[in-house]
BANUMAR-853723 format. One record per residue (C-alpha): residue in one letter; x, y, z. Coordinates in steps of 0.05 Angstrom, whole numbers, plus 5000, padded with zeros to 4 digits. Example, Ala and Ser with C-alpha at 12.3 -4.5 7.8 and 13.67 -1.06 7.14 Angstrom:
2
A524649105156 S527349795143 
% end
This chain:
571
X216165845738 X215365325682 X210364955725 X206365585737 X206065805664 X204665125632 X199464845680 X192465025702 X189564915771 X184064395777 X179764165834 X182663495853 X176663315895 X172763205831 X173662515800 X178162495740 X172762235691 X168762865706 X174663315687 X175663005619 X173263275552 X167962885515 X173162655464 X178562525517 X180361835546 X184061645609 X190061205592 X193961065656 X194761275729 X200361205781 X200561415854 X206461595898 X209062135850 X212862785862 X213863375815 X220263775801 X219564485775 X225764515733 X231464205772 X228464365840 X222964015878 X216164345879 X214464385953 X206964345942 X207263745895 X211263205929 X205862685943 X200262545894 X197562145836 X199262265763 X194262125707 X195662125633 X190062205581 X189962275506 X190163045513 X192963235582 X197063055643 X193463105711 X196863145779 X192363055840 X195563235906 X194462745963 X194463276020 X191363885985 X187363615927 X182964235920 X188664755917 X195064415894 X192563985836 X193764175764 X193063965692 X197864065634 X196663995560 X200963475525 X201663945466 X206664345508 X211463745513 X216863765460 X221563225486 X221962695540 X227562335577 X227461735623 X231961605683 X231460915714 X234161135782 X240360935821 X241160725894 X236661205933 X234861625872 X227961465846 X226161385773 X224362025737 X221062245672 X223362915645 X218563325603 X221563895563 X216364445557 X215264955502 X211665505540 X206365845497 X206866595484 X202167095517 X198067195453 X196866455443 X195266365517 X190066915515 X187066615452 X186565925484 X183566235546 X178366605505 X176265955470 X174165545530 X171964845509 X166364815561 X161665275524 X156465185469 X156965585405 X152765655342 X155865575273 X154866175228 X154565745166 X149565185181 X146565445247 X148364805285 X148964885360 X155464535378 X155264215446 X160164395501 X165363945531 X169863805471 X177363915469 X179864585442 X181764285375 X175063945366 X171264555391 X174165005336 X170764595281 X163264535271 X160963825282 X155763855226 X158764235168 X166164195186 X167464945179 X172665235226 X170165705280 X175866185267 X174466235192 X167566555204 X167967275226 X163567445285 X158968045289 X163768425335 X169768335290 X165768525229 X163469155261 X170269345286 X173369225217 X168269625179 X165970155228 X171670635212 X172070485138 X164670515120 X161270975170 X166871445192 X168972035150 X175872085120 X181972175166 X182772885143 X176273085177 X177772725243 X182273265273 X176673775268 X172373345314 X177673305368 X178173875419 X184474305414 X186474155486 X187473425467 X192173575410 X197573055402 X204273215433 X210972915421 X209872365474 X202272315475 X197571925430 X191372275403 X184871945429 X180171855371 X172571905370 X168871275391 X163870985342 X157470705371 X156969955356 X149470025345 X148270665307 X155570835287 X154971535316 X161771855332 X162071995407 X167072375448 X172571935478 X170572125549 X163371865541 X161371175567 X154771135530 X152371365461 X149172055458 X144171815406 X141871115428 X144871045499 X148570415479 X154770255520 X161070455484 X167270025481 X172670215530 X178670565499 X185470415527 X188970985562 X194371355525 X201371125537 X207271595543 X212071075518 X212370925444 X208570325417 X214870015389 X217869905458 X218569155471 X215268805530 X219868665588 X221867935584 X220967435640 X227967275663 X225866595690 X223666355621 X227366745567 X234366835592 X239566355569 X241766215640 X234766015660 X233665575598 X234964915637 X229065085682 X224065005624 X222764285643 X218563875691 X220663225723 X215962685748 X219062275805 X216261575817 X217161375890 X212960725886 X214960455818 X210660395756 X215160865718 X216560415658 X209260255643 X207260975653 X212761225607 X210660745552 X203460995556 X205861715557 X210061625494 X204261305457 X199761885477 X204962395453 X205962025388 X198561975372 X197362725381 X189962645393 X189463375415 X191163605344 X184663325316 X184462735267 X192062635272 X193463195222 X199163495261 X204162955244 X202362925170 X206863225118 X204463895089 X204663645018 X201562965032 X194862874998 X192662355048 X193362855104 X188363315071 X183562735063 X184162535136 X183363255158 X176363305127 X173162735165 X167963165200 X161663495174 X156863275120 X162463135070 X165762685122 X159262305133 X158262205059 X165561985052 X164761475108 X158361195077 X161861135009 X167960795039 X163460315078 X159760125015 X166260014977 X168759585034 X162559155034 X162959074958 X170258874963 X168758365018 X163058064978 X167458004916 X172857654957 X167657194988 X165056994919 X172056864895 X173256424956 X166756054942 X168755914870 X175455664893 X171955224945 X167454934891 X173454744849 X176954434908 X170554094931 X170053714866 X177153454876 X175453284948 X169252894928 X173152524875 X178652354925 X173452124976 X170051674925 X176651364905 X178551254977 X171850934992 X172550464933 X179450254956 X176950125026 X171249704998 X175949314953 X180649195011 X175048945055 X172448485000 X179448194989 X180348065064 X173547715067 X175247275008 X181947075038 X178546895103 X173546465066 X178946065030 X182545975097 X176345655128 X174646245171 X168146435138 X164246345202 X168346875237 X165947575219 X171548005190 X172748675222 X175749285188 X182249575214 X181850175260 X184650635206 X179150425156 X173750545208 X176551225223 X176751415149 X169551175137 X166951565198 X170652195174 X167552135105 X160752035135 X161352665178 X163453065117 X157452795077 X162052455026 X160551735040 X157851474972 X158950824938 X160451184874 X161851904857 X156052334830 X154952274755 X157052904717 X156753074644 X164353074636 X164352334654 X159952134595 X161152164521 X154152374500 X148052684533 X143652074526 X148551644564 X148852184618 X141152184625 X141051434633 X146351454687 X142652014722 X136251594720 X139851014753 X142651474806 X135851774820 X132751074824 X137850884877 X136151514915 X128651374913 X128550624924 X135250494956 X141150084932 X140749324932 X148349254929 X149049455002 X149248915053 X144349275099 X137049395083 X137950075052 X131550415033 X130951054992 X126851675000 X120251344983 X121250775034 X114150535049 X111051135014 X107951034946 X107551754926 X112152354937 X112253074914 X117153274860 X120253854899 X121953374956 X125252904906 X129453464877 X131853704945 X133553004970 X137352824906 X141653454910 X143253314983 X145652624963 X149852894906 X153753384950 X156653964910 X154853684840 X147853994840 X142453844789 X137754394764 X130154274762 X130254264685 X135153674686 X130653304735 X124753374687 X129053084631 X131152494674 X124152284696 X122051974629 X128051494635 X126251314707 X121150774690 X126550314659 X130950354721 X125850244777 X122249644804 X116449744814 X115850264761 X115750984784 X111751474742 X110152224745 X103352534750 X101253264748 X094653484780 X090254044753 X092954514808 X099954434780 X102653964834 X107353434805 X108752774841 X112452124831 X108351504847 X108450744844 X103050344807 X098450274869 X097751034870 X096151134797 X089551464780 X085950824759 X088350424819 X086550964869 X079651084838 X077950334844 X080550304915 X076750924936 X070250684904 X070750024941 X072250375007 X066050825000 X061650234980 X063749835041 X064450365095 X059750915072 X061351645061 X068251895079 X071452585087 X078052805058 X081452735126 X078952025134 X081351835064 X088152145077 X088751755142 X086851115105 X091751225048 X097351505093 X098252125052 X097852865066 X090953195068 X092553665011 X095053094968 X088852684985 X084453264963 X088053294896 X087152544884 X079852554905 X078553144859 X080952734799 X076452144817 X070552624826 X071852934757 X071052234726 X064252154759 X066051544802 X064351904867 X060152504886 X060152974945 X054753074997 X053753805015 X047453705056 X050953625123 X055254225109 X049054645093 X045154415154 X050854565203 X052055255175 X058155105132 X062454865189 X062254125173 X067153775126 X064653535059 X063352785053 X064052364991 X059451804968 X060151284914 X056351444851 X051350874845 X048551144780 X055251124746 X054850714681 X047350784671 X044451064606 X038251484614 X032651554564 X034452024510 X041852034529 X046651914473 X052551454487 X059551494458 X057950954408 X051951344383 X056151964375 X061251574335 X055951314287 
% end
C-alpha cells in the first residue's frame, strides 16, 4: 500500500530525459533492481532499472515498462538505511516514506507542473515543465502563485457576503418542503458566478443569464464532524512497519547509488533554492529564498559587480607586491651577474699567469646555466638600472641616466663582443622609439617621458659621435648624429639634385635609408630655407596622380634689382 500511495505511474517506454522537469537533472542509474513494498516483494517490480534525479526516483520495469513503471518524489523520503547483504541476500536500500495526506495530495494533483500559467501581478506567462516548487513562483517577479487569489476564489469568497442578502432572509427563499430536519442539511440557494442571481438548488443553469451553475454536493445524513475512516494499511500501529520501500540490488552498484541518493536527499533541490534546510530565523535563508524575479536579477548583477571590484583590488595589490619584489629580484640578479663576471675575470687572469693564455677559458656549467636563466628573465645587465635612490642629488642622477641612455643607443664598448645599440647603422631615430627601447632595457625601473626630455640635454657629453635632438614643424622629435643635422642634410641633398637631377620623396628616402615620412619632414625644412624647390608641372599634367619632384634652386644666393639684402636692412 505504501508503494501505491507514494508513487505515480509513468510510461517507461519514454526515455528518462523526456520525463524530467526543466530544472531536474539525472544523477545516477542502476539496472538489475527489485522493489519491496514494505517487507514483502512487489510481484510486478522485481526486474528493472532504478534512476535517481535531483527531484525524484524512477523505476522502469524490464518486462512491462508501459504499465509497471513508476516515479516517486524524494520529498516523501524521511530516512534511509543501507544493508550490504549477506550470503545469498542482496544489498538493499531502505526508504522510510512519509505518505502525504489526502488534502496535500489533491493540492499537488491540482497544480500539475506541465501547464503554463499567467502571473496576476506582472502578467508574465510562465512556461510549463518546471518542478512543482519552481512552478509555484513567477519566474519574472518572484511572486508566489498561491499568494494571488484567482477569479474563482475571489468570487466564491465575496459572492455571499456582498451580493447575497442577510442570513435572516435566506429561509424565506427556501421552499417549506426542504425545511431542515434533525439529520438533514438545508440546501442553500446557488448564486450565479456571472450575474450573482440567486437560483434554486435544483437548477443547473442560471434563470437570468443561462450560465452554468456550480454543482452543489448532495446532503449527507451523517454529521459533518464525523471523521473519515482511516486506512488500516497506513495508519494502524500494527501496519506502521509497512510504511517503507526497499530497493534490492541484484547486480551490484548499491554503494555508488546510495552515495548519490544521499547527496540528492541532502541537497533538497525540490524545495527550491535550498530554503528547506535553512533555519527559520536565519537571515541568510531569507536572502537565498529571494533569488528569483527582478529583485533577484538586480541582486545578482550587484553581487557580480562587487565580485569584479574585489578581484581587481586584489589584482592591483598583487601587482604592487610584485613590483616591490621585482626590484629586489633585479638587484639580486645584478649582484649575481657582477660576481659571475668577477669570477670569470679572476679565472682568466690566473690562466694568463700560468702560461695558458692561448687556451680559451670556459665558464663552469653552473655559471652558464645562471647566465642563461637571467637572459630568459630579461635581467641580464652589466649593471643595475640607475634609480634616484642610488644618487645623492638630482644632477648626478641625470648624468648617470645620460650615460645609461648613451649605452642603450650606441652600445657598450666594455663588452668583448661588438655590441651595437638601438641606432646601430642608423643616424636618426624617433624619440618615441628611443623611450620604448630604453624602458625595455631598464626592466621594471621605468622612466617617464618627462625624465627622458630632461636627460637629452646631457646626452651630447656622453656620446661619440654627438647625438642631438631636433623637432620638426609637425611636432615630430628625433635624435640624430651630425651627418643628419639640418645643415649637413641640406648640403647633401643639394649636391644630389645637382648631380642626378630632380628626385621624389621616395627616391630621397631610399637614398638616405630613412622612412618616407621622415624624409618628407627633412625635405620640407630644406625647402623652407630656399635651397630646393618643387616641380608641380608633372603632377598637373598627369591629373594629380604623379609624385612631386624636387629640383635644386639655381637662383639661390642671387640679389635681384631693387631687392634689399640683410646688410642693407641693418644699415
